[in-house]
C-alpha positions in Angstrom: 84.4 136.1 23.5 82.6 138.8 21.5 78.8 138.8 21.8 76.9 137.9 18.7 74.8 141.1 19.0 78.0 143.2 18.9 79.2 141.4 15.8 75.9 142.1 14.1 76.0 145.8 15.0 79.6 146.0 13.8 78.7 144.4 10.5 75.8 146.7 10.1 78.1 149.7 10.6 80.5 148.3 7.9 77.6 147.8 5.5 76.3 151.3 6.3 79.7 152.8 5.4 79.9 150.7 2.3 76.5 152.0 1.3 77.8 155.6 1.8 80.8 154.8 -0.4 78.5 153.4 -3.0 76.5 156.6 -2.9 79.7 158.6 -3.4 80.8 156.2 -6.2 77.6 156.2 -8.2 79.3 153.7 -10.5 78.4 151.3 -13.3 80.6 148.4 -14.2 81.5 146.8 -17.5 79.7 143.5 -18.5 81.7 140.4 -18.8 81.5 140.6 -22.6 83.2 144.0 -22.6 86.4 142.6 -21.0 89.2 142.3 -23.5 91.9 140.8 -21.1 92.1 138.9 -17.9 91.7 141.1 -14.8 94.5 141.4 -12.2 94.6 139.0 -9.4 92.3 139.5 -6.4 93.8 141.5 -3.5 93.8 140.5 0.1 93.9 143.3 2.7 93.1 143.3 6.4 91.9 139.7 6.2 89.4 140.2 3.4 89.7 139.3 -0.3 88.4 141.5 -3.0 85.3 140.2 -4.7 85.6 142.0 -8.1 88.4 143.7 -10.0 87.9 146.1 -13.0 90.0 148.4 -15.1 89.8 151.9 -13.6 88.9 153.5 -16.9 85.9 151.1 -17.4 84.2 151.9 -14.2 81.8 154.9 -14.7 81.6 156.9 -11.6 80.7 160.4 -10.3 82.1 159.7 -6.8 85.3 158.5 -5.2 86.6 156.7 -8.3 86.1 159.9 -10.3 87.8 161.9 -7.5 90.8 159.6 -7.8 90.9 159.9 -11.6 90.9 163.7 -11.2 93.7 163.5 -8.6 95.8 161.5 -11.1 95.0 164.0 -13.9 95.8 167.1 -11.9 99.0 165.5 -10.6 100.1 164.8 -14.1 99.7 168.5 -15.0 101.3 169.8 -11.7 103.7 167.3 -10.1 104.6 168.7 -6.7 107.5 166.3 -6.4 109.2 167.3 -9.6 112.3 169.4 -9.6 111.5 173.1 -9.9 107.9 172.8 -8.8 107.1 175.5 -6.3 104.1 174.0 -4.6 106.1 173.3 -1.4 107.3 176.0 0.9 111.1 176.5 0.9 111.7 174.5 4.2 109.6 171.6 3.0 111.2 171.7 -0.5 114.7 171.4 1.2 113.5 168.4 3.2 112.2 166.8 0.0 115.5 167.4 -1.9 117.4 165.9 1.0 115.1 163.0 1.0 115.4 162.3 -2.7 119.2 162.5 -2.5 119.4 159.7 0.0 116.4 157.7 -1.2 118.2 155.4 -3.6 120.6 154.3 -0.9 117.8 153.3 1.5 116.3 149.8 1.9 112.7 149.4 0.8 111.5 149.5 4.4 113.4 152.7 5.0 112.0 154.2 1.8 108.5 153.6 3.0 109.2 154.9 6.5 110.9 158.0 5.0 108.0 158.9 2.7 105.4 158.1 5.5 107.2 160.4 7.9 107.7 163.2 5.4 104.0 163.3 4.4 102.7 162.7 8.0 104.4 165.8 9.2 101.6 167.9 7.6 98.7 168.8 9.9 95.4 167.1 9.3 92.2 168.9 8.4 88.8 167.6 7.4 87.3 168.4 4.0 84.3 170.0 5.7 86.6 172.5 7.5 89.0 173.1 4.7 86.6 173.1 1.7 83.0 173.0 3.1 82.3 169.8 1.1 83.8 166.4 0.1 87.1 167.0 -1.7 90.2 165.1 -2.7 93.3 167.2 -2.8 96.1 166.3 -5.2 99.7 166.5 -3.8 100.5 170.0 -5.1 97.3 171.4 -3.5 97.9 169.4 -0.3 101.5 170.5 0.0 100.8 174.1 -0.8 98.0 174.4 1.7 100.1 172.4 4.2 97.1 170.5 5.5 94.5 168.0 4.3 92.5 164.9 5.2 93.3 161.2 5.1 92.7 160.9 1.3 95.2 163.7 0.6 97.8 161.9 2.8 97.3 158.6 1.1 97.4 160.0 -2.4 100.5 162.0 -1.7 102.3 158.9 -0.4 101.2 156.8 -3.4 102.3 159.5 -5.9 105.6 160.3 -4.1 106.6 156.7 -4.2 105.6 156.4 -7.9 107.7 159.6 -8.6 110.7 158.0 -6.9 110.5 154.8 -8.9 108.2 152.4 -7.1 106.1 150.4 -9.6 102.4 150.8 -9.9 101.8 147.1 -9.2 103.3 147.4 -5.8 101.2 150.3 -4.6 97.5 151.0 -3.7 95.4 153.6 -2.2 92.8 151.9 0.0 89.4 153.2 1.3 88.6 151.5 4.6 86.1 151.5 7.4 87.7 152.3 10.8 85.9 149.9 13.2 86.7 151.7 16.5 86.2 155.2 15.1 83.0 154.1 13.3 83.9 156.2 10.2 85.6 156.0 6.8 89.3 156.4 6.3 92.0 156.2 3.6 95.5 154.7 3.8 98.3 153.9 1.4 99.5 150.4 0.9 102.9 149.1 -0.5 104.2 145.6 -1.2 107.7 144.6 -0.5 109.1 141.0 -0.3 105.6 139.7 -0.9 104.2 141.5 2.1 101.8 144.5 2.0 102.5 147.3 4.5 100.1 150.1 5.4 101.1 153.8 5.4 98.7 155.6 7.6 98.5 159.2 8.7 97.1 158.0 12.1 100.3 156.0 12.8 102.5 157.0 15.7 105.5 157.4 15.4 104.9 159.1 12.1 107.3 156.8 10.2 105.6 153.6 11.4 104.5 151.2 8.7 102.7 147.9 9.6 101.8 144.7 7.9 98.1 144.8 6.9 97.3 141.7 8.8 98.2 143.3 12.1 95.4 145.9 11.5 92.6 143.5 10.6 90.9 144.2 13.9 91.0 148.0 13.1 90.1 148.3 9.4 87.8 146.7 6.9 88.7 147.4 3.3 86.0 148.9 1.0 87.9 149.8 -2.2 91.5 149.8 -3.4 92.9 151.7 -6.4 96.1 152.1 -8.4 96.4 154.0 -11.7 94.7 151.4 -13.9 92.6 149.1 -11.6 90.0 149.2 -8.9 89.4 146.4 -6.4 86.0 146.0 -4.7 85.7 144.3 -1.3 82.7 142.6 0.3 79.8 144.9 1.0 80.5 147.2 -1.9 78.6 145.1 -4.5 
């Protein structure tokens, strides 16, 4: 049985991280009267349900949401996964071309495992070591430097799957609080057959994907994005 004091301390850590995320977000949200259409359905991840859902372009932010919008914009201008793009080294480009050739023949599970393994082969590096400040690398930058942090891994997986035909409504990039590491983290999420699976650069083996429910004791969701929507989870509003 978990002592109540431990639960309170754990909740305080989650709320503290959520407060940090809010500082990085620096957002304002649209009023109810500004909404022109019904929002997407709530999202359930790691045992928690989102409390609010807004169109991405209606949330005014100078933090993480703006970083994500910048990643999408830069990727649109320089798609590392496109044929002829030279962001990858020759060995990595050959791996990517071999991957894309076999990708349509794979099951959805194999597709997720293949993308996760391909991106997870890159070495990790914190933003503070690589850039000296908070930064969110888009895939061409991540793949050309051949290193990055968890946000770069998650964005690369999301955008690689989008490039290869996965629909936006089946993919998310999720900011979470890692309960045992006591720090923020980012993962990719993909839905197949009604089940959401997590693509995590911390996974071992590197192609491992897991149903989100099995990681509910490890992660607490804070925010989830796709290209048009942002989901807020308890503690962020």
